[in-house]
C-alpha positions in Angstrom: 0.0 0.0 0.0 2.8 2.4 0.9 4.7 1.6 -2.3 1.5 2.0 -4.5 0.8 5.4 -2.9 4.3 6.6 -3.3 4.5 5.5 -7.0 1.3 7.2 -7.8 2.4 10.4 -6.1 5.6 10.2 -8.2 3.8 9.6 -11.5 0.1 10.5 -11.7 -0.3 8.8 -15.0 1.0 5.4 -13.7 -1.5 2.6 -13.8 -1.2 0.7 -10.5 -3.0 -2.4 -9.2 -2.5 -3.9 -5.8 -3.2 -7.7 -5.6 -4.4 -8.5 -2.1 -4.5 -12.2 -1.1 -7.2 -11.6 1.6 -10.7 -10.1 1.4 -9.6 -7.1 3.5 -6.6 -4.8 3.4 -3.8 -4.6 6.0 -5.0 -7.3 8.3 -1.6 -8.0 9.7 -0.8 -4.3 10.0 -4.0 -3.8 11.9 -2.8 -6.2 14.6 0.7 -4.9 15.1 1.9 -3.5 18.4 -0.9 -5.2 20.2 -3.3 -3.3 18.0 -1.5 0.0 18.5 0.8 -0.1 15.5 4.4 0.7 16.5 5.1 2.6 13.3 8.8 3.2 13.9 11.5 4.1 16.5 13.6 7.2 16.9 16.7 5.0 16.8 15.9 4.1 13.2 18.1 6.1 10.9 15.4 7.2 8.4 12.4 7.4 10.7 11.8 11.0 10.0 11.3 10.3 6.3 8.7 7.7 7.0 6.9 10.0 9.5 6.8 12.8 6.9 5.0 10.5 4.5 2.5 9.5 7.2 2.0 13.2 8.0 1.0 13.7 4.4 -1.6 10.9 4.8 -3.0 12.6 7.9 -1.4 10.4 10.6 0.0 12.4 13.5 2.3 10.4 15.9 3.5 10.4 19.4 6.7 8.9 20.9 7.0 7.1 24.2 9.9 7.2 26.6 11.5 4.1 25.0 11.6 5.9 21.6 8.7 3.8 20.1 6.5 5.8 17.7 2.7 5.3 17.5 -0.2 7.1 15.9 -1.7 9.4 18.5 -4.9 7.4 18.7 -2.8 4.2 19.3 -5.1 2.4 17.0 -3.5 0.4 14.2 -6.7 0.3 12.2 -6.4 4.1 11.8 -3.1 3.6 10.0 -4.8 1.0 7.7 -7.7 3.4 7.1 -5.3 6.2 6.2 -3.5 4.0 3.6 -6.7 2.7 2.1 -8.3 6.2 1.9 -5.2 7.5 0.2 -5.2 4.7 -2.4 -8.9 5.5 -3.1 -8.2 9.2 -3.4 -5.4 8.6 -5.9 -7.4 6.1 -8.0 -5.2 3.1 -7.2 -7.1 -0.1 -8.0 -7.1 -2.9 -5.4 -8.1 -6.4 -6.3 -9.1 -8.3 -3.1 -9.2 -12.1 -2.6 -6.6 -12.5 -5.3 -3.8 -14.8 -4.2 -1.0 -15.0 -6.8 0.3 -18.5 -7.5 2.7 -17.9 -10.4 4.7 -15.1 -12.0 6.5 -15.4 -15.3 9.0 -12.8 -16.8 8.9 -12.3 -20.5 11.1 -10.0 -22.6 8.9 -6.9 -22.1 6.8 -7.6 -19.0 5.6 -9.8 -16.2 2.7 -12.2 -16.4 1.0 -12.6 -13.0 -1.3 -15.5 -12.6 -4.1 -15.3 -9.9 -5.8 -18.4 -8.5 -9.2 -17.3 -9.8 -7.8 -17.8 -13.3 -7.1 -14.1 -14.0 -3.9 -13.1 -15.6 -2.4 -9.6 -15.4 0.5 -8.1 -17.4 2.7 -5.4 -16.0 6.0 -3.5 -16.9 7.2 -3.7 -13.3 6.3 -5.8 -10.3 6.7 -5.3 -6.5 6.7 -8.4 -4.2 5.7 -7.2 -0.7 3.9 -10.4 0.5 5.5 -10.7 3.9 7.2 -13.8 5.3 5.7 -16.8 7.0 5.1 -15.4 10.5 1.5 -15.0 11.6 -0.1 -17.3 9.0 -3.6 -16.4 10.2 -3.0 -13.0 8.6 -2.3 -14.6 5.2 1.5 -14.6 5.3 2.5 -18.1 4.3 5.7 -17.6 2.3 4.1 -16.9 -1.1 6.5 -14.0 -1.8 9.7 -15.9 -1.2 8.3 -18.8 -3.3 7.6 -16.5 -6.3 11.0 -14.7 -5.8 12.8 -18.1 -5.9 10.9 -19.0 -9.1 12.3 -15.8 -10.7 15.8 -16.8 -9.9 16.4 -15.2 -6.5 18.3 -16.8 -3.6 16.2 -17.3 -0.4 18.0 -17.5 2.9 16.7 -20.0 5.5 13.2 -19.0 6.9 12.8 -19.4 10.6 10.3 -17.8 13.1 11.7 -14.8 15.0 10.6 -12.6 17.8 8.7 -15.3 19.5 8.2 -17.0 22.8 10.6 -19.7 24.1 9.6 -23.2 25.1 11.6 -24.6 28.0 12.8 -28.1 29.1 12.1 -27.1 32.7 8.5 -27.9 33.9 7.5 -24.5 35.3 3.7 -24.6 34.6 3.0 -23.7 38.2 4.5 -20.3 37.5 2.1 -19.7 34.6 0.8 -16.1 34.7 3.7 -14.8 36.8 5.2 -11.6 35.4 8.6 -10.2 36.6 10.6 -7.2 35.5 14.2 -8.4 35.2 17.4 -8.6 33.1 17.4 -11.6 30.8 20.5 -12.9 29.0 21.2 -15.5 26.4 24.3 -17.7 26.5 25.8 -20.2 24.1 28.5 -22.5 25.5 29.2 -20.0 28.4 29.5 -17.1 25.9 27.1 -14.2 26.4 25.1 -13.6 23.2 22.5 -11.0 24.1 21.2 -9.1 27.2 17.8 -7.5 27.5 15.8 -5.7 30.2 12.0 -6.0 30.5 9.1 -8.0 31.7 9.2 -11.8 31.5 6.0 -13.7 31.5 6.0 -17.3 32.6 3.6 -19.6 30.7 2.5 -23.2 30.6 5.1 -23.9 28.0 8.0 -21.6 28.9 8.5 -17.8 28.8 7.2 -14.9 26.8 7.4 -11.1 26.7 9.1 -8.4 24.6 12.5 -9.0 26.1 12.1 -12.8 25.5 11.1 -12.1 21.8 14.2 -10.0 21.4 16.6 -12.7 22.6 14.8 -15.4 20.6 16.1 -13.6 17.5 19.6 -14.8 18.5 18.7 -18.5 19.2 19.9 -19.9 15.9 20.3 -23.6 15.2 23.8 -24.1 13.7 24.0 -25.4 10.1 23.9 -29.2 9.9 22.6 -29.6 13.5 19.1 -31.3 13.7 16.2 -29.4 15.4 16.0 -31.9 18.2 19.5 -31.1 19.5 19.9 -27.6 18.1 19.0 -25.8 21.4 21.2 -27.9 23.8 24.1 -25.5 24.1 21.9 -22.5 24.8 21.0 -21.2 28.3 18.8 -18.4 29.4 19.7 -16.6 32.6 17.3 -14.3 34.5 18.4 -11.7 37.0 15.3 -10.8 38.9 17.0 -8.0 40.9 19.6 -6.4 38.6 19.5 -3.2 40.6 20.9 -5.1 43.7 24.5 -6.2 43.4 25.1 -7.4 47.0 21.9 -9.5 47.2 23.3 -12.2 49.4 24.3 -9.6 52.0 20.8 -8.0 51.7 19.2 -11.3 52.3 21.5 -12.1 55.3 20.4 -8.8 57.0 16.8 -9.5 56.2 16.8 -13.1 57.6 17.4 -11.8 61.2 14.3 -9.7 61.0 11.9 -11.7 58.7 13.2 -15.3 59.3 11.3 -17.5 56.8 9.9 -14.5 55.0 13.3 -13.2 53.9 12.2 -13.2 50.2 9.0 -11.3 50.8 8.3 -8.3 48.4 11.3 -9.2 46.2 9.5 -11.4 43.6 6.0 -12.8 43.1 4.8 -15.3 45.7 4.7 -18.4 43.5 8.3 -17.7 42.5 9.3 -17.0 46.2 7.9 -20.4 47.3 9.8 -22.2 44.4 13.1 -20.5 45.2 12.7 -21.3 49.0 12.0 -24.9 48.2 14.8 -25.4 45.7 17.4 -23.5 47.8 16.4 -25.4 51.0 16.2 -21.9 52.6 19.9 -21.5 52.1 20.4 -17.8 51.6 23.5 -18.1 49.4 21.6 -20.5 47.1 18.5 -18.3 47.1 20.6 -15.3 46.1 22.2 -17.2 43.3 18.8 -18.3 42.0 17.5 -14.7 42.1 20.5 -13.4 40.3 21.1 -16.2 37.8 17.8 -18.2 37.3 19.0 -20.6 34.6 16.7 -22.1 32.0 17.2 -24.4 29.0 15.4 -23.6 25.7 13.7 -26.6 24.2 12.2 -24.9 21.1 10.9 -21.6 19.8 7.2 -21.1 19.3 6.3 -21.6 15.7 5.1 -19.5 12.8 1.6 -19.0 14.2 3.1 -17.2 17.3 6.2 -15.5 15.8 6.0 -11.7 15.1 8.4 -11.7 12.1 10.3 -14.0 9.8 14.1 -14.4 9.9 15.4 -15.0 6.4 14.0 -14.2 2.9 15.1 -12.7 -0.4 18.9 -12.3 -0.2 19.7 -8.6 0.2 22.9 -9.1 -1.8 20.8 -9.5 -4.9 18.8 -6.3 -4.4 19.7 -2.6 -5.0 19.1 -1.2 -1.5 18.7 2.4 -2.9 15.9 1.5 -5.3 14.8 -1.9 -4.0 15.0 -3.3 -7.6 16.3 -6.7 -8.2 19.9 -7.0 -9.5 18.8 -10.1 -11.3 15.5 -9.3 -12.9 14.9 -5.8 -14.4 11.6 -4.3 -13.2 11.3 -6.6 -10.2 11.2 -4.9 -6.8 11.0 -6.1 -3.2 9.8 -4.5 0.1 9.1 -5.5 3.7 9.4 -8.8 5.4 9.8 -10.8 2.2 13.4 -9.6 2.3 16.1 -11.1 4.6 15.6 -8.6 7.5 14.3 -9.1 11.0 14.8 -6.3 13.5 14.1 -6.2 17.3 10.7 -5.3 18.8 10.0 -1.6 19.0 9.1 -0.4 15.5 12.2 -1.6 13.6 10.3 -4.1 11.4 7.5 -1.7 10.4 10.0 1.0 9.8 11.8 -1.4 7.4 8.6 -2.3 5.7 7.4 1.3 5.2 10.9 2.6 4.2 11.5 -0.1 1.6 8.0 0.4 0.3 8.6 4.1 -0.1 11.9 3.5 -1.9 10.4 0.9 -4.2 7.4 3.1 -5.0 9.5 6.2 -5.8 11.6 4.2 -8.3 8.7 2.3 -9.8 6.9 5.7 -10.3 9.7 6.9 -12.6 8.9 4.2 -15.2 
């Protein structure tokens, strides 16, 4: 949608059609950011360029303390509405319920085959069909499949920014939320550290900070899925602001006796730590500062927020988003091999690449 709008603004005479797989536009966009649509982040290099385009579409934004940028209404459906209204106003045609199953490149143009039996010819083509994450929104890997059929290399597709399943049976902690520092280790080497709220679930752990470290849990090439997570460990520091925790607990024990952990963590976690430590203060302090967990798996495509892998960026002109292999073929968004952290980075990438592609397609 962003690319189509930008192309039409660049060239008012351009004939543009958007082929939408589903019966409604922007279904996945309307669900992003827990329904609030985290458009971008002030840490993104070109966020102002994206915000200027949105301002032209009538979307005014606000920025939170963490640098995340949202529409003032904090309603993702407002962003979808603004894009759809702009397409209507510019006369851009949208063909809904039109999944593309094949694309062929001839000397002069592309032939695009739609499942209903329709065939469309075009001088240029943008593939912005997303990845495989969130299949309920229609993203099932169609874009990478078509790109591959046109000669492009596709890097390995895996779910990213997702919850982590654990080997430890911690179902009794389901529903417990704790603000903490969480770190990912591989063979005793620190890979990534995040701060935020961890939520314990029936299968493992979730939360934005967990999503961010999940991006770095990568199964080495040639290692089977079953044993691919064995060398990873997740460590949680429930009280990162207290360095001398053992000393603090020692002083507390004289006053509170068995309740020396009260008010530090949620009750269910308190009882578990007391039981596992045998009320040994040194062991309890170690558990609170380095609560060690073993990943068993990542939650799959249905739960992942984004796709890691996609069209190899080495085969794409990053200034124009045009293919280096096929003239007139463009890419934007999650179909490309890009997956950023939570906080607006992935939508920024989608909008930014869409704008670049649209500007260059509009010149034709």
